[in-house]
C-alpha positions in Angstrom: -49.4 71.1 -68.8 -45.9 69.7 -68.4 -44.5 72.1 -70.9 -46.2 75.0 -69.3 -44.7 74.1 -65.9 -41.2 73.6 -67.1 -40.2 77.3 -67.4 -41.5 77.9 -63.9 -39.2 75.1 -62.5 -36.2 76.4 -64.5 -36.9 79.9 -63.3 -37.1 78.7 -59.7 -33.8 76.9 -60.1 -32.2 80.1 -61.5 -33.5 82.1 -58.6 -32.1 79.6 -56.0 -28.7 79.8 -57.8 -28.7 83.6 -57.5 -29.5 83.4 -53.8 -26.7 81.0 -52.9 -23.9 79.2 -54.7 -24.0 76.3 -52.3 -27.5 75.2 -53.1 -28.8 74.2 -56.6 -31.7 72.5 -58.3 -30.7 69.0 -59.4 -32.3 65.6 -60.0 -32.5 63.3 -57.0 -29.4 61.0 -56.5 -30.3 57.8 -58.3 -27.6 55.9 -56.5 -29.6 55.6 -53.3 -31.1 52.2 -54.4 -34.4 51.0 -53.0 -37.0 48.6 -54.4 -35.9 47.4 -57.8 -32.4 48.7 -57.4 -29.9 46.7 -59.5 -26.5 47.9 -58.4 -25.0 51.4 -58.8 -27.9 53.5 -59.9 -31.5 52.6 -59.7 -32.5 50.0 -62.3 -35.6 47.9 -63.0 -35.4 44.2 -62.6 -38.0 43.6 -65.4 -37.7 40.0 -66.4 -35.6 39.3 -69.5 -34.9 43.0 -70.0 -31.9 43.7 -67.8 -28.9 45.9 -69.0 -26.8 42.9 -69.7 -23.4 42.8 -71.5 -25.1 41.5 -74.7 -28.7 42.7 -75.3 -31.3 39.9 -74.6 -28.6 37.5 -73.5 -27.2 36.5 -70.0 -23.5 35.9 -70.2 -22.2 33.6 -67.5 -18.5 33.0 -66.8 -16.7 30.0 -65.4 -13.2 28.4 -65.6 -12.0 25.5 -67.8 -11.8 22.7 -66.9 -15.2 23.0 -65.3 -14.9 20.5 -62.4 -17.4 18.0 -61.0 -19.5 18.0 -58.9 -20.0 21.7 -59.8 -20.3 20.8 -63.5 -20.4 17.6 -65.4 -18.4 16.4 -68.5 -16.5 19.8 -68.5 -19.6 21.3 -70.2 -21.2 24.1 -68.2 -24.0 24.6 -70.7 -25.5 21.1 -70.2 -27.3 22.1 -66.9 -25.7 19.2 -65.0 -23.8 19.7 -61.8 -24.6 22.1 -58.9 -23.3 25.3 -60.3 -24.5 24.8 -63.8 -28.0 24.1 -62.4 -27.8 27.2 -60.1 -26.7 29.4 -63.0 -29.8 28.3 -65.0 -32.1 28.7 -62.0 -30.8 32.3 -61.5 -31.2 33.0 -65.2 -34.8 31.7 -65.2 -35.6 33.8 -62.1 -34.3 36.8 -64.0 -36.4 36.0 -67.1 -33.8 34.3 -69.4 -34.5 30.8 -70.6 -31.7 28.3 -71.3 -31.3 29.4 -74.9 -30.6 33.0 -73.8 -27.7 32.0 -71.6 -24.2 32.2 -73.1 -21.2 30.7 -71.3 -17.8 32.3 -71.4 -14.4 30.8 -70.2 -13.0 33.0 -67.4 -9.8 31.8 -65.5 -10.5 31.5 -61.7 -8.3 34.5 -60.6 -9.4 36.7 -63.5 -13.0 36.5 -62.3 -12.4 38.6 -59.2 -9.3 40.6 -60.4 -9.8 44.4 -60.8 -11.0 45.7 -64.1 -14.1 45.6 -66.3 -15.8 42.3 -66.9 -17.2 40.8 -70.1 -19.7 38.6 -68.2 -22.9 39.4 -66.4 -22.0 37.1 -63.6 -19.3 34.4 -62.9 -20.0 31.2 -61.0 -16.9 29.2 -60.1 -16.7 28.3 -56.3 -15.6 31.8 -55.5 -15.9 32.7 -51.8 -17.2 36.1 -50.8 -14.6 38.1 -49.0 -13.9 41.7 -48.0 -10.7 41.7 -50.0 -12.4 40.6 -53.2 -15.2 43.0 -52.7 -12.7 45.8 -53.2 -12.4 44.7 -56.9 -15.8 43.2 -57.8 -19.4 42.9 -56.6 -21.0 39.8 -55.2 -24.5 38.4 -55.1 -25.7 37.0 -51.8 -24.3 33.5 -51.1 -25.7 30.5 -53.0 -23.8 27.8 -51.1 -22.4 27.6 -47.5 -19.0 25.8 -47.8 -16.3 24.3 -45.6 -12.7 23.4 -46.6 -11.4 19.8 -46.3 -8.2 17.8 -46.4 -7.4 14.9 -48.8 -4.6 12.4 -48.4 -3.7 9.0 -49.8 -5.1 6.1 -47.9 -2.7 4.6 -45.3 -0.4 7.6 -45.4 0.7 9.6 -42.3 -1.5 12.5 -43.5 -4.5 10.2 -43.6 -4.0 9.5 -39.9 -4.2 13.2 -38.9 -6.7 13.9 -36.2 -6.1 17.6 -35.6 -4.7 20.8 -37.1 -1.5 20.3 -35.1 -1.0 16.9 -36.9 -1.2 18.7 -40.3 1.4 21.3 -39.5 4.3 18.8 -39.8 3.2 17.8 -43.3 3.8 19.1 -46.8 0.4 20.6 -47.9 -0.8 22.2 -51.1 -3.8 24.2 -52.5 -4.8 26.1 -55.5 -3.6 29.7 -55.9 -6.1 32.4 -55.0 -8.5 30.0 -53.3 -10.0 30.0 -49.9 -8.4 26.6 -49.4 -5.0 28.3 -49.6 -6.2 31.0 -47.2 -7.2 28.3 -44.6 -3.9 26.5 -45.2 -1.9 29.7 -44.5 -4.0 31.3 -41.8 -5.5 28.4 -39.9 -3.2 25.4 -40.4 0.1 27.5 -40.7 2.3 24.5 -41.6 6.0 24.4 -40.7 6.9 23.9 -44.4 6.1 26.4 -47.1 2.9 25.2 -48.8 2.8 24.1 -52.4 0.7 26.4 -54.5 -0.9 25.2 -57.8 -2.5 27.0 -60.7 -5.2 24.4 -61.0 -6.7 21.7 -58.8 -5.7 19.2 -61.5 -2.1 20.0 -60.7 -2.7 19.6 -57.0 -4.3 16.2 -57.5 -1.3 15.1 -59.6 1.1 16.3 -56.9 -0.8 14.3 -54.4 -0.8 11.1 -56.5 3.0 11.5 -57.2 3.9 12.0 -53.6 5.0 15.6 -54.1 2.7 16.7 -51.2 1.3 14.8 -48.3 -2.2 16.3 -48.6 -4.2 19.0 -50.4 -7.0 21.3 -49.3 -10.1 21.8 -51.4 -13.8 22.6 -50.7 -15.7 19.6 -49.2 -17.9 18.7 -52.2 -14.8 18.7 -54.5 -13.0 16.5 -51.9 -15.8 14.0 -52.1 -15.7 13.9 -55.9 -12.0 13.7 -56.1 -11.8 10.7 -53.7 -14.8 8.9 -55.2 -14.1 9.4 -58.9 -10.6 10.7 -59.6 -8.1 9.6 -57.0 -9.7 6.5 -55.6 -6.7 5.6 -53.4 -7.2 8.9 -51.5 -9.7 9.8 -48.8 -11.2 12.8 -47.1 -9.2 13.2 -43.8 -11.4 15.9 -42.3 -13.0 19.3 -42.6 -12.4 22.6 -41.0 -15.0 24.3 -38.8 -16.6 27.5 -40.0 -14.7 30.5 -38.6 -15.6 34.1 -37.9 -19.1 35.5 -37.5 -20.5 34.2 -40.7 -20.2 31.0 -42.7 -18.0 31.0 -45.8 -20.2 31.3 -48.8 -19.8 31.1 -52.6 -21.3 34.1 -54.4 -21.9 35.0 -58.0 -19.2 37.5 -59.1 -20.2 40.7 -61.0 -18.4 43.7 -62.3 -17.8 46.3 -59.6 -20.1 48.7 -61.4 -22.7 46.2 -62.6 -26.2 47.6 -62.7 -27.8 44.2 -62.2 -26.1 43.2 -58.9 -29.3 43.9 -57.0 -31.4 41.9 -59.4 -29.1 38.9 -59.3 -29.0 39.0 -55.5 -32.8 39.1 -55.3 -32.9 36.1 -57.6 -30.5 34.1 -55.4 -32.4 35.1 -52.3 -35.6 33.9 -53.8 -34.1 30.6 -54.8 -32.8 30.2 -51.2 -36.2 31.0 -49.7 -38.3 28.8 -52.0 -36.0 25.8 -51.4 -34.5 25.6 -54.9 -30.9 25.9 -53.7 -31.4 23.3 -51.1 -33.0 20.9 -53.6 -30.1 21.4 -56.1 -27.6 20.9 -53.3 -29.2 17.7 -52.3 -29.3 16.5 -55.9 -25.7 17.3 -56.9 -23.6 17.5 -53.8 -22.7 14.8 -51.2 -23.7 15.0 -47.6 -20.9 15.9 -45.3 -22.2 14.6 -42.0 -19.7 11.8 -41.6 -16.5 13.8 -42.1 -14.7 14.7 -38.8 -13.9 18.3 -37.9 -10.2 19.0 -37.5 -9.5 21.2 -34.5 
């Protein structure tokens, strides 16, 4: 029956073409999305059968070193640390067990730079922003974050109580980070801020007195002051700005066909309490840190 109907449809299409050049018979636009949409074009989110970079494997990118508390022992594949645990939870939700996840080293700035990606998603404390969305796609947020200030105990910077107090100091942050955005747009220090390729370099500069304080996200600040630079302390955190909280999101290729599926997985993990449980397990409570205004 389908073969018998096909010439009729083709004939109808030809007739329409003869009547007007502006109207033609064509398939429906598959880019409209809808239930099961997985990015540009309409794709199925069938578990374990997504159109991934490597067939049957979920390739996850992150930087090296992979810092605590987001990862432990500089080993993303061990499942320890908040982001390692989140990556495996997302993978499981998508139908990929731990053995089907392959980790790939991706420098922080490269993850959201323009161009095709060799990973399915990247997880590396990357904040969702309109500017970055011009080059890559993001999942929904998996963590609400605030930025914080670290200084050596007993220093002038450690006594800062307000943003105005910080403006007179030499401050630093990692290049391409939201920490640097807050430093430049919210703090607006009198001195040109120091910009570092890695947080390791920022920590060394703080220890060596090259800067008075550095800005990092709050959980990283807790870890640095408790395990790495024990003569430093968290001075304060910045209030959320704008209409929405700053969020870390999973980064995907701009044309990824699995963005919708990954977002649905993150949304499910948020709704069923998995993200909250992982945050409680791996990240430190921020209640006691004063807000700098």
